[in-house]
Legacy VTK file of the C-alpha trace (Angstrom):
# vtk DataFile Version 3.0
C-alpha trace
ASCII
DATASET POLYDATA
POINTS 309 float
85.941 110.891 59.169
83.673 113.983 59.785
85.223 117.626 60.558
83.489 119.023 63.605
83.368 122.801 64.414
84.673 124.028 67.760
81.664 125.543 68.663
79.625 122.348 68.110
82.342 120.331 69.898
82.098 122.536 72.982
78.612 121.848 73.029
78.834 118.122 72.602
81.530 118.168 75.442
79.049 119.977 77.757
76.183 117.614 77.170
78.523 114.478 77.833
79.623 116.081 81.157
75.916 117.034 82.171
74.808 113.226 81.385
78.020 112.049 83.036
77.172 113.796 86.246
73.960 112.581 86.399
75.039 108.879 86.175
74.355 106.623 89.117
76.361 103.799 88.605
79.884 105.248 88.535
82.083 101.931 88.810
84.816 101.291 91.595
87.725 102.936 92.211
90.940 101.235 92.240
91.112 100.162 95.749
94.003 97.817 95.855
96.220 100.946 95.505
95.946 102.961 98.632
96.444 106.508 97.050
93.908 105.678 94.502
91.570 104.201 96.964
90.350 107.501 98.362
89.928 109.427 95.089
86.151 110.925 95.052
84.338 108.800 92.095
81.993 111.846 91.536
84.602 113.690 89.312
84.596 113.801 85.806
86.635 115.630 83.133
86.802 115.349 79.327
89.206 117.198 76.890
89.640 116.940 73.269
92.882 118.492 71.659
92.914 119.711 67.996
96.082 119.398 65.898
96.977 122.940 66.547
97.113 122.446 70.266
93.935 124.315 71.090
91.512 122.321 73.480
87.772 122.037 74.268
87.273 120.703 77.787
84.444 119.980 80.310
84.102 119.144 83.888
87.121 118.492 85.966
89.480 118.826 83.134
91.962 120.992 85.388
92.212 118.120 88.084
95.366 116.221 88.015
95.211 112.155 88.244
97.536 109.470 87.884
97.782 108.198 84.341
98.687 104.902 85.353
98.650 102.318 82.262
98.569 105.394 79.833
101.920 105.913 80.381
102.762 102.720 78.630
101.947 104.528 75.493
104.779 106.797 76.096
107.356 104.324 77.016
106.410 102.372 73.972
107.352 105.160 71.708
110.302 105.573 73.424
111.395 101.894 73.440
110.426 101.727 69.771
112.744 104.691 69.203
115.447 103.293 71.079
115.254 99.513 70.027
112.996 99.315 66.820
111.804 95.937 65.899
114.213 94.163 68.301
111.482 94.923 70.995
109.302 92.178 69.666
111.659 89.657 70.474
110.624 90.270 73.984
106.944 91.073 73.799
104.304 90.065 71.520
101.550 92.094 69.875
98.597 90.301 70.250
95.396 90.801 72.439
95.376 89.082 75.597
91.885 88.345 76.268
92.884 88.183 80.099
92.827 90.375 82.885
95.853 93.414 82.911
97.650 91.437 85.853
97.175 88.012 84.807
100.126 85.706 84.984
98.362 82.706 83.392
99.189 83.436 79.810
102.724 84.578 81.038
103.586 81.180 82.158
101.859 79.382 79.029
103.883 81.456 76.505
107.399 81.105 78.155
107.729 84.341 79.744
107.040 86.526 76.599
103.967 88.745 77.354
101.518 88.978 74.984
101.442 92.750 74.243
103.066 95.819 75.637
99.752 97.102 77.408
99.235 94.323 79.858
101.651 94.830 82.994
103.825 91.906 82.183
104.489 93.572 78.632
104.707 96.843 80.109
107.625 95.941 82.544
109.507 93.836 79.970
109.140 97.031 77.733
110.331 99.406 81.012
113.518 96.870 81.607
114.295 97.024 77.615
114.712 100.813 78.055
116.596 100.646 81.147
119.560 98.782 79.576
122.666 100.768 80.222
120.906 103.365 81.967
119.849 104.504 85.411
115.921 104.773 86.521
116.439 108.572 87.069
117.763 108.866 83.393
114.766 106.627 82.178
111.919 108.493 84.049
113.709 111.970 82.999
113.627 110.854 79.376
109.838 109.841 79.807
108.890 113.118 81.374
110.637 115.022 78.622
108.981 113.376 75.881
105.496 113.939 77.682
106.102 117.138 78.520
107.458 117.851 74.731
104.084 116.041 73.486
102.133 118.294 75.656
103.669 121.524 75.477
103.996 121.661 79.104
106.899 121.421 81.557
104.671 121.249 84.791
103.820 117.624 84.474
105.434 115.463 86.880
105.500 112.023 88.848
103.450 111.990 92.093
105.904 110.521 94.329
103.184 109.763 97.097
101.323 107.591 94.698
104.472 105.687 93.406
105.388 104.708 96.916
102.025 103.549 97.322
102.108 101.155 94.510
105.715 100.093 95.149
104.189 99.018 98.864
101.488 97.028 97.242
103.161 95.857 93.806
103.414 92.067 94.753
101.798 90.836 91.498
103.960 93.149 89.352
106.911 91.870 91.231
105.667 88.023 90.733
105.316 88.767 86.834
108.638 90.292 86.924
110.479 87.384 88.782
108.720 84.926 86.473
109.990 86.790 83.401
113.546 86.782 84.740
113.407 83.100 85.646
112.455 82.650 81.596
115.379 84.988 80.975
113.218 87.874 79.579
114.344 90.571 82.448
117.761 92.008 82.254
117.868 93.979 85.200
117.327 93.385 89.020
113.455 92.996 89.362
113.604 95.830 92.325
114.986 98.180 89.731
112.862 97.329 86.959
109.610 97.499 89.281
110.830 100.855 90.982
111.120 102.520 87.549
107.711 101.014 86.291
105.687 102.169 89.321
107.205 105.769 89.187
106.380 105.844 85.240
102.735 104.817 86.298
102.638 107.588 88.965
102.780 110.363 86.267
100.197 113.062 86.970
98.375 114.904 84.520
94.995 116.736 83.721
92.848 115.625 80.789
93.747 118.976 79.204
97.429 117.956 79.479
96.861 114.363 78.513
94.950 115.244 75.230
97.429 117.779 74.145
100.248 115.272 75.017
98.278 112.529 72.885
98.585 114.822 69.618
101.736 112.788 68.666
99.494 110.141 67.899
97.202 112.049 65.408
99.416 112.468 62.486
98.056 115.673 61.335
99.844 119.091 60.548
100.391 121.048 63.471
100.967 117.836 65.770
104.220 117.351 67.642
106.627 115.107 65.351
107.890 112.788 68.036
107.964 109.436 66.043
107.477 108.455 62.391
104.133 108.116 60.751
104.741 104.175 60.230
105.306 104.059 64.125
102.199 106.001 64.874
100.176 103.380 62.906
101.483 100.630 64.716
101.065 102.080 68.126
97.503 103.174 67.235
96.867 99.586 65.929
98.165 98.224 69.437
96.123 100.742 71.370
93.113 99.548 69.305
93.650 95.716 69.701
95.107 95.994 73.306
94.595 99.132 74.996
91.860 98.174 77.271
92.889 94.770 78.376
90.110 92.059 78.096
87.639 94.890 77.348
89.605 95.863 74.269
86.927 94.394 71.734
84.148 96.005 73.758
85.824 99.590 73.298
86.233 98.899 69.775
82.812 98.015 69.159
81.394 100.955 71.146
84.017 103.714 70.529
85.885 102.524 67.390
89.131 104.526 68.061
92.273 103.227 69.142
92.559 104.035 73.148
94.578 103.394 76.227
93.366 102.964 79.520
94.456 103.363 83.152
93.379 102.402 86.372
93.538 105.827 87.717
90.345 106.181 85.600
91.744 108.030 82.685
91.575 107.212 79.040
93.518 108.521 76.233
91.860 107.972 72.665
93.001 109.110 69.107
91.174 110.518 66.332
93.592 109.703 63.155
94.171 113.059 61.616
91.686 114.814 63.793
91.945 115.013 67.374
93.168 113.644 70.597
90.891 112.898 73.315
91.183 112.616 77.080
88.687 111.594 79.591
88.740 110.768 83.173
86.390 109.401 85.852
87.698 107.442 88.683
85.321 104.607 88.830
86.410 101.352 86.869
84.510 98.563 85.348
84.860 94.978 85.734
87.754 95.040 83.082
89.552 97.741 85.168
88.804 100.540 82.547
86.811 103.847 83.169
83.127 103.305 83.234
81.943 106.644 82.821
85.085 107.411 80.672
84.059 104.591 78.204
80.474 105.937 78.252
81.626 109.569 77.657
83.643 108.360 74.687
80.721 106.310 73.155
78.531 109.155 73.054
81.307 111.712 71.802
82.149 109.042 68.466
78.425 109.083 67.950
77.870 112.738 68.170
80.754 113.641 66.123
80.921 110.592 63.602
84.595 109.971 64.768
85.493 106.333 64.172
88.188 104.451 62.168
85.657 102.198 60.915
83.836 104.887 58.791
LINES 1 310
309 0 1 2 3 4 5 6 7 8 9 10 11 12 13 14 15 16 17 18 19 20 21 22 23 24 25 26 27 28 29 30 31 32 33 34 35 36 37 38 39 40 41 42 43 44 45 46 47 48 49 50 51 52 53 54 55 56 57 58 59 60 61 62 63 64 65 66 67 68 69 70 71 72 73 74 75 76 77 78 79 80 81 82 83 84 85 86 87 88 89 90 91 92 93 94 95 96 97 98 99 100 101 102 103 104 105 106 107 108 109 110 111 112 113 114 115 116 117 118 119 120 121 122 123 124 125 126 127 128 129 130 131 132 133 134 135 136 137 138 139 140 141 142 143 144 145 146 147 148 149 150 151 152 153 154 155 156 157 158 159 160 161 162 163 164 165 166 167 168 169 170 171 172 173 174 175 176 177 178 179 180 181 182 183 184 185 186 187 188 189 190 191 192 193 194 195 196 197 198 199 200 201 202 203 204 205 206 207 208 209 210 211 212 213 214 215 216 217 218 219 220 221 222 223 224 225 226 227 228 229 230 231 232 233 234 235 236 237 238 239 240 241 242 243 244 245 246 247 248 249 250 251 252 253 254 255 256 257 258 259 260 261 262 263 264 265 266 267 268 269 270 271 272 273 274 275 276 277 278 279 280 281 282 283 284 285 286 287 288 289 290 291 292 293 294 295 296 297 298 299 300 301 302 303 304 305 306 307 308
């Protein structure tokens, strides 16, 4: 994997940002969450954080956005730290090939979600870390983890977004109720879903998110929050499952572990090199940022960064 100078990186990001500004087809914002439906799709930001915490950015890199399902990476790290391999008795490690909120596979597989990055899997992970704790404690732990990873205590939960998601969480509630019926939800549904929608409403900029993602880079200077073995496993799951039924396409085009969110963000990891965050609110048919994916494809080609050589 090639080394890239900071000057070259800054120029590459500026060129990508210019190209994305000119794009006509920007995808469609997540209209089913009222607080996200009104986001201006013309916005675009990208940041690359190096192991020492310095970052190169372009575009709307200082504009906060809802990280949504990117939060699943952080809750998975917490769950593995607390439960270890016991977690895998409640959630699988295989790609789904279906939409992020599909109930079909969950029914076929007796209430065990296919992986921790589809909604059902993330709800099961949240339920697991709630055991013996109150939602406020779990959300406080999540914020402490993210703030420590990013080196920034200003990161917070957007309460308006959380309330908006809570009011429209019918499908997630259905997933949770089905898992409860199959014995794979241990807390009251309302408690687990309430915690889940608040974790999804964490708000960050691409600069903050890129810095927070360094804990998965595994290089000198990065925050040491999980073991190297666990970093490898989380990155593997991000590569296989981080973009739902678009994960194979993302791996083919970008070649890096990545996790998307319906707020338009993507966190990608260049093992040993850098953490990347990109944000463009418009989504493609799989619920992943359309321009964010294109930007990461351009970046991977320009830098030579890919886990596939």
